[in-house]
C-alpha angles and dihedrals in degrees: 000000000000114000118240123259095263130162091256093053092050089049092051090050091052093045091053090048092054092046091049089049093049089051093051093049094046093047092045091050090048096050089047095051088045091055090049091054091048090049090050093047089049089051094049099041108019096166092056105040106023094077088062092051092049088048091055091046094050090049091053095045093045091047095050091045093052089046093055091044090051093048089049091051093049092051090050091047090049091049092050093045089051092052093049091047090050091051092049093047090051089050093050092046091052091049091049092048092048092049091048093048089050093051091046091051091050092049090050091050091050092050092049090052092050089049093047094048091046089050092049092051090051092057 
């Protein structure tokens, strides 16, 4: 049962929207300030803090590279699977049409035989 669009429901939706927006702003500010502190630490003590920055950069680059390769492999696999599926469906369709044609021919022959036998009986 869906509640009706009442005033209380609209107030709750707006309150949750405000809370969500507030959280997004606070977390964005927090991570921005944290990044500034890490940047400051890396400039003041590069030998101590720069390896961590490089490690984070490597993790991001390797992750994005593997992600793109996996998406490419999935697209290739999908294309090959679609081609195989298409070939199988074409083969099954041809087999079905051949079987249907054979059945229709047999039925036509049987009807001709019945007509011929009925014609011979009339003579």
